[in-house]
C-alpha positions as CSV (number, residue, x, y, z in Angstrom):
1,X,-1.5,12.3,15.1
2,X,1.5,13.7,13.3
3,X,0.8,15.1,9.8
4,X,2.5,14.7,6.4
5,X,1.9,16.1,3.0
6,X,0.4,14.6,-0.2
7,X,0.1,17.2,-2.9
8,X,-2.3,19.8,-1.6
9,X,-3.5,17.5,1.2
10,X,-2.3,17.4,4.8
11,X,-2.8,13.8,6.0
12,X,-2.1,11.7,9.1
13,X,1.5,10.4,9.1
14,X,0.1,6.9,9.0
15,X,-2.5,5.8,6.5
16,X,-4.9,2.9,6.6
17,X,-4.9,0.4,3.8
18,X,-8.4,-1.0,3.6
19,X,-7.7,-4.1,1.4
20,X,-7.6,-6.7,4.1
21,X,-11.2,-5.8,5.1
22,X,-12.4,-7.4,1.9
23,X,-9.5,-9.2,0.1
24,X,-6.2,-11.1,0.0
25,X,-5.5,-12.5,3.5
26,X,-7.9,-15.4,3.6
27,X,-11.6,-15.0,4.7
28,X,-12.3,-11.3,5.2
29,X,-14.2,-10.2,8.3
30,X,-17.9,-9.5,8.3
31,X,-18.9,-6.0,7.0
32,X,-20.0,-4.8,10.4
33,X,-16.5,-5.7,11.7
34,X,-14.9,-3.7,8.9
35,X,-17.2,-0.8,9.7
36,X,-16.0,-0.8,13.4
37,X,-12.4,-0.9,12.3
38,X,-12.8,2.0,9.9
39,X,-14.5,4.2,12.5
40,X,-11.9,3.3,15.1
41,X,-9.2,4.4,12.6
42,X,-10.9,7.7,12.2
43,X,-11.2,8.1,16.0
44,X,-7.4,7.3,16.3
45,X,-6.6,10.3,14.1
46,X,-6.1,8.6,10.7
47,X,-7.3,10.8,7.9
48,X,-5.9,9.0,4.9
49,X,-7.8,5.9,3.7
50,X,-6.7,3.8,0.7
51,X,-8.8,1.3,-1.3
52,X,-8.9,0.1,-4.9
53,X,-11.3,-1.2,-7.6
54,X,-9.6,-4.6,-7.3
55,X,-10.1,-5.2,-3.6
56,X,-13.0,-7.6,-3.2
57,X,-13.8,-6.8,-6.8
58,X,-15.4,-3.5,-5.7
59,X,-16.7,-4.7,-2.3
60,X,-14.0,-2.8,-0.4
61,X,-14.9,0.5,-2.1
62,X,-18.5,0.0,-1.3
63,X,-17.7,-0.7,2.3
64,X,-15.4,2.3,2.6
65,X,-17.7,4.6,0.8
66,X,-20.7,3.7,2.9
67,X,-18.9,3.9,6.3
68,X,-16.9,7.1,5.7
69,X,-19.5,9.0,3.6
70,X,-20.6,11.0,6.7
71,X,-17.0,11.9,7.4
72,X,-16.0,12.6,3.8
73,X,-14.9,16.2,4.4
74,X,-12.5,15.1,7.2
75,X,-10.5,12.5,5.1
76,X,-8.3,12.1,2.1
77,X,-9.8,9.2,0.1
78,X,-7.5,7.3,-2.3
79,X,-8.4,4.6,-4.8
80,X,-6.9,2.9,-7.8
81,X,-7.8,1.8,-11.3
82,X,-6.2,0.1,-14.2
83,X,-6.5,-3.2,-12.5
84,X,-9.9,-4.6,-11.7
85,X,-12.2,-7.5,-11.7
86,X,-13.5,-8.3,-15.3
87,X,-16.0,-10.9,-16.5
88,X,-13.7,-12.1,-19.3
89,X,-15.5,-15.3,-20.1
90,X,-19.0,-13.9,-19.8
91,X,-19.9,-16.4,-17.1
92,X,-20.3,-13.9,-14.3
93,X,-17.0,-14.8,-12.7
94,X,-14.7,-11.9,-12.2
95,X,-10.9,-12.3,-12.8
96,X,-8.1,-9.8,-12.2
97,X,-7.2,-7.9,-15.3
98,X,-4.5,-5.2,-15.8
99,X,-5.8,-2.7,-18.4
100,X,-4.2,0.7,-18.7
101,X,-6.1,1.8,-21.8
102,X,-7.7,5.2,-21.4
103,X,-11.2,3.9,-21.9
104,X,-10.6,1.2,-19.2
105,X,-9.2,3.7,-16.7
106,X,-12.1,6.0,-17.4
107,X,-14.6,3.2,-16.7
108,X,-12.8,2.0,-13.6
109,X,-12.9,5.6,-12.2
110,X,-16.6,6.0,-13.0
111,X,-17.4,2.6,-11.3
112,X,-15.3,3.6,-8.3
113,X,-17.0,7.0,-7.9
114,X,-20.4,5.1,-7.8
115,X,-19.3,2.5,-5.3
116,X,-17.6,5.1,-3.1
117,X,-20.7,7.3,-3.2
118,X,-18.6,10.4,-3.8
119,X,-18.4,13.1,-6.6
120,X,-14.6,13.2,-6.5
121,X,-11.7,10.9,-5.5
122,X,-8.9,12.9,-3.7
123,X,-6.0,10.7,-4.9
124,X,-6.4,8.2,-7.8
125,X,-3.6,5.8,-8.7
126,X,-2.8,3.7,-11.7
127,X,-2.7,0.4,-9.8
128,X,-0.3,-1.2,-12.2
129,X,1.3,0.0,-15.3
130,X,0.0,-2.0,-18.2
131,X,3.2,-2.4,-20.2
132,X,1.2,-2.9,-23.4
133,X,0.1,0.8,-23.1
134,X,2.6,3.7,-23.0
135,X,2.6,5.2,-19.5
136,X,2.1,8.6,-21.2
137,X,-1.3,7.4,-22.5
138,X,-2.5,6.0,-19.2
139,X,-1.4,9.2,-17.3
140,X,-2.9,11.3,-20.0
141,X,-6.3,9.8,-19.2
142,X,-5.7,10.3,-15.4
143,X,-5.0,14.0,-16.2
144,X,-8.3,14.2,-18.1
145,X,-10.1,12.8,-15.0
146,X,-8.6,15.7,-13.1
147,X,-9.8,18.1,-15.7
148,X,-13.3,16.7,-15.5
149,X,-13.4,17.1,-11.8
150,X,-13.6,13.3,-11.0
151,X,-10.2,13.2,-9.4
152,X,-8.2,15.8,-7.5
153,X,-4.7,14.4,-7.7
154,X,-3.1,11.3,-9.3
155,X,-0.5,8.7,-8.5
156,X,1.2,5.6,-9.7
157,X,1.9,2.2,-8.0
158,X,4.8,-0.1,-8.3
159,X,6.8,1.8,-10.8
160,X,10.5,2.7,-11.4
161,X,12.1,6.1,-11.2
162,X,12.3,6.3,-15.0
163,X,8.6,5.7,-15.3
164,X,7.8,8.2,-12.6
165,X,9.8,10.9,-14.5
166,X,8.0,10.1,-17.8
167,X,4.6,10.2,-16.1
168,X,5.3,13.4,-14.1
169,X,6.2,15.2,-17.3
170,X,2.6,14.5,-18.6
171,X,0.9,15.5,-15.4
172,X,2.3,16.2,-11.9
173,X,2.1,13.1,-9.6
174,X,1.0,13.7,-6.0
175,X,2.1,10.2,-4.8
176,X,3.8,7.0,-5.7
177,X,2.8,3.8,-3.8
178,X,5.1,0.9,-3.6
179,X,5.9,-1.9,-1.1
180,X,8.6,-0.7,1.3
181,X,9.8,-2.1,4.5
182,X,13.0,-3.3,6.1
183,X,12.8,-6.5,4.0
184,X,11.7,-4.9,0.7
185,X,14.0,-2.1,-0.2
186,X,13.5,-1.7,-4.0
187,X,12.5,2.0,-3.6
188,X,15.9,2.9,-2.2
189,X,17.5,2.2,-5.6
190,X,16.2,5.4,-7.2
191,X,12.4,5.8,-6.5
192,X,12.7,7.6,-3.2
193,X,15.2,10.1,-4.6
194,X,13.0,10.7,-7.7
195,X,10.0,11.4,-5.4
196,X,12.0,13.7,-3.2
197,X,13.3,15.7,-6.2
198,X,9.9,16.0,-7.8
199,X,8.1,16.7,-4.5
200,X,6.0,13.5,-4.7
201,X,4.8,11.8,-1.5
202,X,6.0,8.2,-1.2
203,X,3.3,5.9,0.2
204,X,4.8,2.7,1.6
205,X,2.5,-0.3,1.6
206,X,3.1,-3.5,3.5
207,X,5.3,-1.6,6.0
208,X,5.1,-4.5,8.5
209,X,6.2,-7.0,5.8
210,X,2.8,-8.6,5.4
211,X,2.9,-9.5,9.1
212,X,6.5,-10.8,9.3
213,X,7.8,-7.8,11.2
214,X,5.1,-8.0,13.8
215,X,6.8,-11.2,15.1
216,X,3.4,-12.8,15.5
217,X,3.4,-15.0,12.3
218,X,5.5,-18.0,13.2
219,X,3.8,-20.8,11.3
220,X,3.0,-20.1,7.6
221,X,1.4,-23.5,7.3
222,X,-1.5,-22.1,9.4
223,X,-2.3,-19.5,6.8
224,X,-5.7,-19.7,5.1
225,X,-5.7,-21.6,1.9
226,X,-6.7,-18.4,0.0
227,X,-4.2,-16.2,1.7
228,X,-2.1,-14.5,-1.0
229,X,1.1,-15.0,1.0
230,X,1.0,-18.7,0.2
231,X,2.0,-17.7,-3.4
232,X,4.9,-15.5,-2.3
233,X,8.4,-17.0,-2.2
234,X,9.4,-15.4,1.1
235,X,6.5,-17.2,2.8
236,X,7.3,-20.7,1.4
237,X,8.0,-22.8,4.5
238,X,11.7,-23.3,3.9
239,X,12.4,-19.7,3.0
240,X,10.2,-18.5,5.9
241,X,12.2,-20.7,8.4
242,X,15.3,-18.8,7.2
243,X,13.7,-15.4,7.6
244,X,12.5,-16.3,11.1
245,X,16.2,-16.4,12.1
246,X,16.3,-12.7,11.6
247,X,13.7,-11.9,14.2
248,X,15.6,-12.3,17.5
249,X,18.0,-9.6,16.7
250,X,15.2,-7.4,15.3
251,X,13.1,-8.0,18.4
252,X,16.0,-7.1,20.6
253,X,16.1,-3.6,19.1
254,X,12.4,-3.3,19.7
255,X,12.9,-4.2,23.3
256,X,15.8,-1.7,23.6
257,X,13.6,1.1,22.2
258,X,10.6,0.1,24.3
259,X,8.1,-0.6,21.5
260,X,6.5,-3.6,19.8
261,X,8.1,-5.1,16.7
262,X,5.2,-3.8,14.5
263,X,5.7,-0.3,15.9
264,X,9.4,-0.6,15.2
265,X,8.7,-1.4,11.5
266,X,6.5,1.6,11.1
267,X,8.8,3.9,13.1
268,X,11.7,2.9,10.8
269,X,9.8,4.3,7.8
270,X,8.5,7.4,9.7
271,X,12.1,8.2,10.7
272,X,13.5,7.5,7.2
273,X,12.3,10.6,5.5
274,X,9.4,13.2,5.9
275,X,7.9,12.4,2.5
276,X,7.3,8.8,3.3
277,X,3.8,7.8,4.6
278,X,3.5,4.2,5.8
279,X,0.2,2.6,4.7
280,X,-0.6,-0.3,7.0
281,X,-3.6,-2.7,6.9
282,X,-5.2,-4.7,9.7
283,X,-8.5,-6.3,10.6
284,X,-7.8,-6.1,14.4
285,X,-8.8,-3.0,16.5
286,X,-6.0,-4.0,18.9
287,X,-3.4,-4.0,16.1
288,X,-4.8,-0.7,14.9
289,X,-4.2,0.9,18.3
290,X,-0.7,-0.7,18.5
291,X,0.3,0.6,15.1
292,X,-0.9,4.1,15.7
293,X,1.5,4.2,18.7
294,X,4.4,4.1,16.2
295,X,4.2,7.8,15.7
296,X,5.7,8.3,19.2
297,X,8.8,6.0,18.5
298,X,12.0,7.9,17.8
299,X,15.0,6.1,16.4
300,X,18.6,7.4,16.4
301,X,20.7,7.1,13.3
302,X,22.7,4.4,15.1
303,X,19.5,2.3,15.7
304,X,18.3,2.8,12.1
305,X,21.7,1.5,10.9
306,X,21.5,-1.4,13.3
307,X,18.0,-2.4,12.0
308,X,19.1,-2.1,8.4
309,X,22.1,-4.3,9.0
310,X,19.9,-7.1,10.5
311,X,17.2,-7.1,7.8
312,X,18.1,-6.2,4.2
313,X,18.0,-7.7,0.7
314,X,21.2,-9.7,1.5
315,X,19.8,-11.3,4.6
316,X,16.2,-12.0,3.5
317,X,15.5,-15.4,1.9
318,X,13.3,-15.4,-1.2
319,X,11.9,-12.9,-3.6
320,X,8.8,-10.9,-2.6
321,X,6.8,-11.9,-5.6
322,X,6.4,-14.9,-7.9
323,X,7.8,-14.7,-11.4
324,X,4.4,-13.9,-12.8
325,X,3.8,-11.1,-10.3
326,X,7.4,-9.8,-10.9
327,X,6.5,-9.4,-14.6
328,X,3.5,-7.2,-13.6
329,X,5.5,-4.6,-11.7
330,X,8.0,-2.0,-12.9
331,X,10.5,-1.9,-10.0
332,X,14.2,-2.1,-9.9
333,X,16.3,-5.1,-8.9
334,X,16.1,-6.8,-5.4
335,X,13.7,-9.4,-6.8
336,X,11.0,-6.7,-7.6
């Protein structure tokens, strides 16, 4: 596996996002299936594993911690706080809450350490910037977590270049994590440049466009009722029908290169810049093996330009997030 750099850590060029093993895309697989998937990723050379307090309201961290504990020294473990499940009504039902207050971040981290079964988290992100709290205050608490030895490095998720610069002035950021793929290009406005200038790794989540760029999702009506894509404008049936029209030209490039559509999506990011680390998720061992093969796909500048002409903010139909979700992120233009 090729290697890339996050702060002091050398990691695999591809990272595994563990969310789908417990959360988001309909009924998650059984824990024993998740265990096999995590160990298969380790065997495939992946050394960077990403989870969060939010995923399965802690269940994902518990799974990841249990399965990878014996391999802790071989991996870089990332998690996130500032957005977690909270019993707001006192009825035992957890709801998602964004809370960037220092005391909330501190509690989130303590809970994550316990669930992960580790003394220290290698990379700890603020999952969302709570706009009621100055970013300097939230990052200040992250820096104190580093000082206490609970966290080795820190990062932010779904933030603008201006926010990155403010945060980095308080404490150096090792990574910024934001959605980035051929059909979500917000980071190109200023974030990628800011990360490069400040020597911050850029971790690109949903690199296969939540399955769209795999070419395997043809009927969105077949999605599970609890699948989060059902609430995303690009996956509304009418919009998705328009987006499907982009796939033949895209798949023709994959055929020209000699790779699968999913591998092409990942290879585009790998070839884009050396400080970009694609973070993919899957529940399928077969898709895991397929995705790892993307590290061998080389794209010429001409092919990169060809792909970008086919799928870009002007050709994609629909915003990536609903109006409510857009208000919760701090990205720049392109529908956030």
